[in-house]
N, C-alpha and C positions, 0 to 999 in steps of 0.2 A: 605502222605505231607497232605494235605485235611482235614485229621483224624485231625491232629497236631493243625492247624489251626482255625478248627473250636473248639476244647477244646479248645484253647489258647480267642478263643475271647467269649467261654463260662464261663473262670474264675471268674465273678460276681461269681456265685453261688457260691464255693470250699468261696467266703469272704462275701456274706450273710448267711451263714449257718456258719462260726468260730463262733465259744463261744468271743464276744466282752467280757464281763463279766470276763474270764478266768482272772488269775493272771498271772506276766511274771513266773513264773514257770511251771503253769497250761498251759498256751502256748509249751513253751519248751518240756514239759513232752508230749507232743500232737503229735507236729511237729515230736519227737524224734520214737515214738509212729505207727506215720503215714507211715518211709523211713524205720522201721523194719516191716514193714507188704509187702507196697512192694519188699524192698530187706531185705529177713530172711538172706540172705549166709553171707552178710558184716556190718562188731561189726561194731555197732557203734565208736571207736575209730579212725578210718580207714574215717570217715566224714573228716578228715582235707585235706587227701586228692585230695576231691571236685568231678569233673567228670575224678577222673583220676584211681577212683573205680571201672566203669564201666568195663575197658577195659585191662589184661594184658601186652598188648602190650607197650598202652601207661605209664601207671607207670612204668616197666622198661626202655623206657624214659626217663623220667622223672631221673630214681633213678640210671642215665652212666651217662645227660647230668651234674645233681645235682655233681657230684664226679669233674669235675673241671666244674664252671660254666663262662661260656663268657660272663657276668654281670660283674664277681666281681671287677672288674675297678670301678665300679659306686657306686656299693657298699665304698670301697677305699677312694671315692670322700666323702662318709657321714662319715668316719669314720674322716676325713681330720677335717671337716663340727664342728665334737661331738669333738676333741678333741685338736683347737684351742684357744688359750687360748683369756677370754675378752680384751677389753681394760684395763679392772678395775681387768684384771689379775684373774680372776676367770673362770670354765668353768660352760658348760651346764649341766655336771656331779656333778656337788654339785648344783643343781636344783632341783637335784629327791633322795633318798632313797637308798643306796646299790651306790653309785652312777651309778644308770639307770637302775641296774639289776636289773630283772621279776618285772619291773613298769607295763610293758604296757599291761598287762593282762588285768591291774587294770580300761583300760579304752574301752568306756569315760566311765565318771561318772555323775551325776548328783552334780552343783556347788548350796548348796542352798543359797547363797550372792547375786550371780549373778541372780539365778533363772535361767540359764539356763546347759545344757548339756556342757560336756566339754573333747574335742578329746585328743593324744595323742598328734598331729600337735600344737592344740592349746596350750597346756601345757609348749610345744617345744617353744613354740615361743613368751609365756610368758616369761618363762625363759630369755631369748632375749633380750627383751621390758627388765624386771626387771634391767637385768644387762646394760644398756646403748644399747642397738644393735639394728640394724632395724630387725624390725623380714622380715619373709618368705612371700614372696605370697603362699596362699595352691593349683593353682596351676602350679606354676614353677615346674615343674621335676631336672631342675639340682639343685637348692634349696633346699629345702621341699621333695621333692623326695626323692632326694637321704639321704638326712639326716634321716629321715626317714627310709629309707630300711635300712641302718645299725642301726640307735638307735632300729628297734624295732628286726631287732635283737640278741641284749643285752638280750634278754626278750625266746628266742630261748626254750620250754621246758615248763615254764610256760605254768599253765593251765589257759583259761578264768576265769574272776571271776568278775562279772561286777553285777553291787546291783541295787534292785528299793526299796528305803528302803521308801519312804515319798510321801507325796499324789503329790505335788508339778511332784516328780522325777516319779511316774507313768506318771501324764496325759503327758507329756515330754516320754514316752516309749510309752502313747496307741497313740502321735502323728504319733512319728515315728512306730506308729503299722500299722497307718492306709495311712503314703505313703507306704509302704511294702505292702498292701493289695488293692492301689487305682488305680485304671484301668485311664491314660496318655494315652497321646499322637493320631492319627489320628490311629495307630493300636488297640485302647485300649484294650492297654495289663498292667497289673502287672506286679512286679515283684516276686508273686506269681503262678503268669501265669504258666511262666516257671518254678525256680525254686519249684513247689510244685505239683501244676498239672499236669505238664509234665515232671518231673526230669526222669531222667533215660531215656529220648526221645529224638531223635538229630533234632536239626535245626542247618542248613548252616552247615552242615558236622562234628558240633561238641554234643557231650554231654551235656546236661542241668543238672549243681550239684543239691548236696541238701545244703537245707538250715546250716540246723549245720553243723561245722566243715568251714561255707565261711568264717569267718572273721577271724579266725589263719590265712592266710599265707601273710595275703597285709605286704609290697607292695608289687607286684607280676610283673615279665621280662615276655614279651611277644615279638615274633621273635629278640630275641636277646638282646639285650640293650634296649626294647622300656617296659621303666618303666609305673608301674597304679597304682597307692596308689587306696584305696579302694572307695574315695568321686568321682574319677576321673571315675570310675567303672562306681559310680552309673551313671554319669552324660553321658555315655558311652550309656550305656542302656538306659536312654533317648532320646539322639540321634537317635540309633534303633528302639523306635516306633515313632518314629516320636515328639517327645513329646521336649517343650523347655525344654534345665540342668537347672536347679538352682546352684547357686553359691556354689562353695567348701569351705567347712569353716560357711555355712550359716545356718541358725538352721533349715532349710528341710533336709538338708543333715546329722544334729548334729543327731537330732530327729530316721532318718530313722538310721544313727551307732549303735544309742543305744539299738532302740527296735533286729537289725539284732545279733550287739553283744551278747545280753542276747542269742540268744538259740545257741549259740555257748561253754557256761559255760560246763569248766568241759572238756574240750577239749583242748589237748597242744601245743601250735603258735610252727610255724614254718616261722619265716618273710623271705621274698625277695627270693622268690622261679619263678622255673619256670612255665609257663601254657601258652598252646596256647593260 
């Protein structure tokens, strides 16, 4: 454990030497090569299983639990919200191409008109607002959480397809990249400290998962019906490093999600799954 903590403390060395001038695609390919070098026996397409790829027992437990997930009733609550007609008789499905199927992998994207990153949750709220319905709080798992848990399952099997096409989009991506590698909190950790420098190591009895594939499977359910969206997980990680969490749905986490999601481009989505 001391060795791991020492490596975590020295994570800034990796961040300092990481090629900040690299393009988003160069970033993604470099991360893939880093993972391949560390774990040559693991297939890239299996990164979608996160830390489960490191032990057969964990993967077997996952497969068994996903046959009859104990959290299906929570996903069902999200389906009810998704299908409920608005007061104007329109619905959430009407706001998205193909009725919301095979679209979530295109999020987040950078919107040139607003000059901001748009997440899937933001698109859901925009649909509600445009149709005269109240928006959901991004940290409310009983509304936005369960809705996202269902809505993202409509894109299961879609490959992540994030684009960074303009200078302003690149600026948002770089801001997210800075958030990923920037150290924070009293423990002075970064996202990279755990998920690049110490990927595959065990901290607090759990394996640390690789960056590629991490954004393909959110939201996740832990300990039965305990629902976590991706940004709720960001906030929880901040707390673990003894840093002050940022607001869910705010620019900081949105940019972080933009960078983070790009690193899973080309990997298949499978939302609302079990994780330890």
